[in-house]
DRENVO-23391 format. One record per residue (C-alpha): z, x, y. Coordinates in pm, 1 decimal. Example, Ala and Ser with C-alpha at 12.3 -4.5 7.8 and 13.67 -1.06 7.14 Angstrom:
residues 2
R        w        u        v
R    780.0   1230.0   -450.0
R    714.0   1367.0   -106.0
END
This chain:
residues 250
R        w        u        v
R  -1123.4     62.6  -1055.4
R  -1209.7    124.2   -690.3
R   -907.2    262.1   -507.8
R   -862.5    299.8   -132.7
R   -642.5    579.6     -0.1
R   -448.2    483.3    312.6
R   -261.3    737.5    525.6
R    -18.2    559.0    762.2
R     17.5    766.7   1079.9
R    247.8    637.0   1352.7
R    264.1    823.3   1683.2
R    628.6    741.3   1750.7
R    889.6    938.7   1562.4
R   1254.9    968.7   1653.4
R   1290.7   1329.3   1543.2
R    934.6   1454.8   1594.0
R    731.5   1249.9   1847.1
R    354.6   1264.9   1802.3
R    406.5   1401.1   1450.9
R     54.5   1330.0   1314.1
R   -100.2   1543.0   1588.9
R    127.9   1846.7   1572.2
R    -53.3   2172.8   1505.1
R     -2.3   2346.7   1172.7
R   -199.2   2667.6   1157.4
R   -488.3   2544.9   1369.6
R   -516.5   2195.8   1221.5
R   -326.7   1878.2   1296.7
R    -90.3   1741.3   1034.4
R   -301.2   1428.1    985.6
R   -611.3   1643.2    935.5
R   -440.3   1843.8    663.8
R   -325.4   1527.9    483.4
R   -673.1   1377.1    514.3
R   -841.8   1689.4    378.3
R   -608.4   1698.5     79.5
R   -654.4   1328.0      5.6
R  -1032.5   1361.7     18.6
R  -1016.1   1610.2   -268.3
R   -874.0   1343.4   -498.5
R  -1112.6   1252.3   -780.2
R   -991.4    891.8   -800.1
R  -1012.6    761.6   -442.2
R  -1330.3    579.8   -346.6
R  -1248.7    612.3     25.0
R   -970.2    740.3    251.1
R   -870.0    591.4    586.5
R   -597.7    670.3    838.7
R   -397.2    366.4    951.2
R   -254.0    423.0   1295.8
R   -102.3    228.7   1584.3
R   -219.0    475.5   1849.3
R   -564.9    534.5   1996.3
R   -495.5    907.3   2038.7
R   -461.4    947.2   1664.8
R   -762.4    724.3   1595.4
R   -978.0    925.0   1836.6
R   -862.2   1252.6   1684.2
R   -940.7   1136.9   1331.1
R  -1288.8   1026.6   1440.8
R  -1343.7   1364.1   1610.2
R  -1273.7   1550.7   1284.5
R  -1510.0   1325.8   1089.6
R  -1256.0   1091.0    935.9
R  -1220.0    714.8    945.7
R   -926.4    549.9   1121.7
R   -833.1    186.7   1165.6
R   -605.7     66.6   1443.3
R   -316.7   -142.2   1318.1
R    -38.1   -339.7   1480.2
R    250.5   -171.2   1661.2
R    491.4   -418.9   1506.5
R    475.4   -330.3   1137.3
R    823.0   -283.6    987.4
R    698.6    -51.7    710.7
R    412.7    163.5    592.6
R    339.3    -97.2    325.8
R    259.9   -358.2    589.8
R     42.1   -108.3    772.0
R   -137.4    -30.5    446.0
R   -222.4   -395.4    389.4
R   -366.5   -442.4    738.1
R   -566.4   -121.1    699.4
R   -694.6   -241.6    363.8
R   -816.7   -569.8    511.4
R   -988.9   -388.3    798.8
R  -1147.3   -133.3    564.7
R  -1305.9   -405.0    351.3
R  -1020.6   -501.8    121.3
R  -1234.1   -717.0   -107.1
R  -1427.6   -404.7   -207.4
R  -1117.1   -237.9   -353.5
R   -905.1   -311.3   -659.2
R   -614.3    -88.8   -560.0
R   -455.3     96.7   -269.4
R   -269.2    428.6   -264.9
R    -19.1    473.1     18.0
R    -27.3    845.2    104.8
R    253.4    981.8    319.1
R    114.2   1101.2    651.9
R    374.6   1374.1    688.5
R    299.7   1571.0    369.5
R     29.7   1818.9    474.6
R     38.0   2004.9    141.6
R      9.9   1704.8    -88.3
R   -170.4   1801.3   -408.1
R   -489.6   1603.6   -474.9
R   -395.6   1612.0   -843.9
R    -72.8   1428.4   -761.5
R   -272.8   1145.8   -604.8
R   -481.3   1136.6   -922.7
R   -164.0   1120.8  -1132.2
R    -45.2    819.6   -934.9
R   -382.7    647.3   -961.0
R   -371.0    704.6  -1334.7
R    -37.2    522.9  -1356.6
R   -180.0    231.1  -1158.1
R   -474.3    205.0  -1395.8
R   -246.6    153.3  -1696.7
R   -278.1   -203.3  -1832.8
R    -41.3   -450.0  -1671.9
R     61.7   -224.9  -1381.9
R     90.8   -388.7  -1039.4
R    281.1   -118.7   -848.2
R    305.2    249.7   -938.0
R    507.5    537.8   -801.4
R    608.5    890.4   -904.6
R    928.6   1077.6   -979.5
R   1036.5   1433.2  -1049.2
R   1298.0   1547.8  -1295.5
R   1600.7   1670.6  -1100.1
R   1653.3   2043.6  -1142.7
R   1930.8   2099.7   -887.7
R   2260.6   1916.3   -852.2
R   2221.7   1927.0   -474.0
R   1962.5   1651.4   -507.6
R   2229.0   1433.2   -667.0
R   2457.4   1468.1   -364.7
R   2192.8   1415.2    -94.7
R   2158.1   1054.8     35.3
R   1817.7   1155.6    166.9
R   1699.3   1180.0   -193.3
R   1636.4    855.5   -382.1
R   1721.2    844.7   -751.8
R   1553.0    615.3  -1005.6
R   1661.8    474.5  -1338.2
R   1388.5    352.0  -1572.3
R   1355.1    152.9  -1893.5
R   1187.4    273.0  -2212.5
R    845.9    175.6  -2076.6
R    898.2    375.0  -1754.6
R    942.9     64.7  -1541.9
R   1196.7    115.6  -1264.7
R   1533.7    -47.7  -1320.8
R   1682.7     56.4   -987.3
R   1634.0    288.1   -689.8
R   1940.6    424.4   -512.0
R   2059.0    680.8   -260.4
R   2351.4    735.8   -494.8
R   2335.6    958.6   -801.7
R   2244.7    714.0  -1075.5
R   2345.2    686.6  -1349.6
R   2709.2    778.7  -1294.5
R   2826.8   1020.9  -1563.9
R   3153.7    870.1  -1684.2
R   3253.3   1170.1  -1898.2
R   3068.3   1474.3  -1764.2
R   3095.7   1803.6  -1941.0
R   3147.0   2133.0  -1765.0
R   2844.0   2270.2  -1587.6
R   2557.9   2121.5  -1384.9
R   2514.3   1746.0  -1410.6
R   2134.7   1766.1  -1412.7
R   2157.4   1941.8  -1748.4
R   2346.0   1650.1  -1903.3
R   2103.4   1370.0  -1823.5
R   1739.6   1349.0  -1717.7
R   1796.7   1235.0  -1360.0
R   1480.1   1129.4  -1175.7
R   1428.2   1161.2   -801.4
R   1168.6    950.7   -626.1
R    847.7   1089.5   -478.3
R    746.9    868.3   -185.8
R    397.0    779.3   -300.0
R    297.8    425.5   -396.3
R     -7.7    260.8   -544.9
R    -64.1   -113.4   -562.1
R   -325.6   -352.2   -686.0
R   -469.1   -526.2   -380.9
R   -350.5   -857.2   -522.4
R     14.0   -756.5   -540.1
R     -1.7   -569.6   -208.6
R   -101.1   -892.8    -36.3
R    189.4  -1061.1   -211.6
R    467.6   -815.8   -133.1
R    401.2   -795.0    241.4
R    483.3  -1165.2    259.9
R    825.9  -1126.6     96.9
R   1132.7  -1134.3    324.1
R   1382.6   -845.8    317.5
R   1622.6   -870.2     23.3
R   1998.3   -804.7     -4.3
R   1965.2   -485.8   -208.6
R   1692.4   -357.0     20.8
R   1913.1   -409.2    325.1
R   2212.5   -249.9    153.1
R   2030.0     71.4     54.6
R   1754.1     63.5    318.0
R   1494.8     95.1     42.2
R   1194.8   -136.5     61.7
R   1108.2   -100.5   -307.2
R   1425.9   -288.0   -401.9
R   1271.9   -599.7   -245.0
R    997.5   -586.2   -505.3
R   1239.4   -545.0   -794.4
R   1458.3   -828.7   -667.9
R   1152.2  -1051.9   -671.0
R   1068.4   -964.0  -1030.7
R    774.7   -731.7   -957.5
R    771.7   -433.6  -1192.9
R    726.8    -81.5  -1057.4
R    581.0    164.3  -1310.1
R    701.0    524.0  -1271.3
R    503.2    835.4  -1358.3
R    645.9   1187.0  -1384.7
R    499.5   1460.6  -1166.1
R    573.9   1831.4  -1141.4
R    404.7   1878.7   -803.9
R    657.0   1969.6   -531.1
R    688.1   1763.5   -213.5
R    692.3   1905.3    139.1
R    772.8   1634.4    391.9
R    787.1   1717.3    763.5
R   1057.6   1527.5    952.9
R   1203.3   1784.2   1191.4
R   1111.3   2084.0   1404.6
R   1263.6   2302.7   1134.1
R   1034.3   2149.1    871.5
R    738.4   2205.5   1102.2
R    826.0   2571.5   1145.9
R    855.1   2613.8    768.1
R    509.0   2458.2    728.4
R    360.8   2695.7    984.5
R    518.4   2989.0    808.0
R    373.7   2871.2    477.8
R     23.5   2848.3    627.3
R     63.0   3196.1    775.4
R    163.4   3334.8    434.5
R   -106.1   3156.2    237.6
R   -385.2   3188.9    491.1
END
């Protein structure tokens, strides 16, 4: 299975403008993501999908491949599909959508996701972590997942699902295996072309979670479990933490 890695990298960001080009220990954020993705053993090729020539020129200057995509895409999924078509979509069987603001993403985590996609009958794959802190259950910035016995997603929510009707004393995460979403997706190229044509759905609009559109349209999302931590940069504080980490680790 030939899989294309796509790193969506928009220049505009409400909280951190020009985020892909910010410096983290002498390298741009997009360079660090690209270097990590290139170490994956399962990606046939990696491209950066951007709406800004400054990012495209920078990626070319560091020896990467970038494709310019529309300014009007409502989501990273739409940007991924356009990038796939411009990168020779017919040559690939699957696409991995790699978050452009995770400079420390583990190549092995990308391989884990690709492995889930390769399972028979899988059209869309994503990852989750087992919740180990009740604070994740109270944070609407974290997305929780419930799954069936075959690890297909039943629902994604910003609420703590499932609701424990009769909780015992002590931490809730010790009473049920809560799963929090890791924002990585993999799709077969066939289903990726399909889902970008679907209109927004009621549940998606209610929770502001695009993946609910797929579930509402009967498209299964297979979930894999990962132990690799996530480090997403959204704010100046996150950026400073990343710089400190680079300084510590060299």
